C-alpha positions, 0 to 999 in steps of 0.5 A: 500499499505504501508503494502504491501511494508513493507511485500515485503521488509521484504521477500526480505531481507530474500531471499537476504541472500541466496547468498554471497557478494562474488558472481562473474562474469567470462566471456569467450571471446572464446564463448561470454558467461558470467557466474554468479557464485552465491556463497551461503551465508557463514553463510546460515546453521546457519540461523534457524529463518524462513530460507526462502532460505531453507523452500521455495526455493529449487526446485523452478525456479529463473529468473536471469537478469544481469545489466551493467551501460548501458546494460542489459541481456537478452535484451528485447525480448530475452528468459528469463534466469532461474535456479532451486535453490539448497540450500547452493550450488554454482549455475552457471547462463550462459548468451549467448551474441553476439560478439558485446555485449561481446565486449561492456562489456568486459572492464566494472568493475562492474555490478549487478544481479537481481533475481526474485523468484516465491515465492510472485514474490520477486525481489532481487538485489545485486552488483558484484565487481569481474569480470574476463575474459578468453580473450585467451586460445590457446588450445581452439581456435581450435576444430580439427586439421589435416595435409593433404599432397597435390598433389603439395607437399604443406602441409595443416593444416585443422582446425575447429576454435572456436570464438577466438577474434584474431585480424588478422588486426595487425601483426600475425605470424603463425608457424607450430611447431614440436619436433625432439629429444627434440628440437623445430622446426618450419616453418613459414606459409605465407599468400596466396596471389593469387589462394587462396582456400576457407577458406585459410589463406590470406591477405584478410581473417582477421576473425579468425573463418572463416579460416579453412586452413593454407597452407605451400607452397612448393615454399615458404618453400622448405627446411623446408618442405623437413626436416619435411617430412624426420623427419615425415617418421622417427618418426610420 
C-alpha cells in the first residue's frame, strides 16, 4: 500500500504541472454558467524529462469538478463534466448552474478544481483565487427586439429576454430611447396596472425573463408618442 501511494503521488505531482496556478474562474450571471479557464503551465515546453502532459494526455478525456467551501459541481447525480486535453493550450471547461446555485456562489472569493485523468485514474487538485463574474451586460439581456403599432395607437416593444438577474422588486425605470439630429430622446414606459396582456410589464410581473412586452400607452404618453411617430415617418 505504501509503494502504491508513493507512485500515485509522484504521478499526480507530474500531472499537476499541466496547468498554471494562474488558472481562473469566470462566471456569467446572464446564462448561469461558470467557466473554468485552465491556463497551461508557463514552463511546460521546457520540461523534457518524462513530461507526462505531453507524452500521455493529448487526446485523452479528463473529468473536471469544481469545489466551493460548501458546494460542488456537478452535484451528485448530475452528468459529469469532461474535456479533451490539448497540450500547452488554454482549455475552458463550462459548468451549467441553476439560478439558485449561481446566486449561492456569486459572492464567494475562492474555489478549488479537481481533475481526474484517465491515465492510472490520477486525481489532481488546485486552488483558484481569481474569480470574476459578469453580473450585468445590457447588450445581452435581450435576444430580439421589435416595435409594433397597435390598433389602439399604443406602441409595443416585443422582446425575447435572456435570464438577466434584474431585480424588479426595487425601483426600476424603463425607457424607449431614440436619436433625432444627434440628440437623445426618450419615452418612459409605465407599468401596466389593469387589462394587462400576457407577458406584459406590469406591477405584478417582477421576473425579468418572463416579460416579453413593454407597452407605451397613448393615454399615458400622447405627446411623446406623437413626436416619436413624426420623427419615425421622416427618418426610420
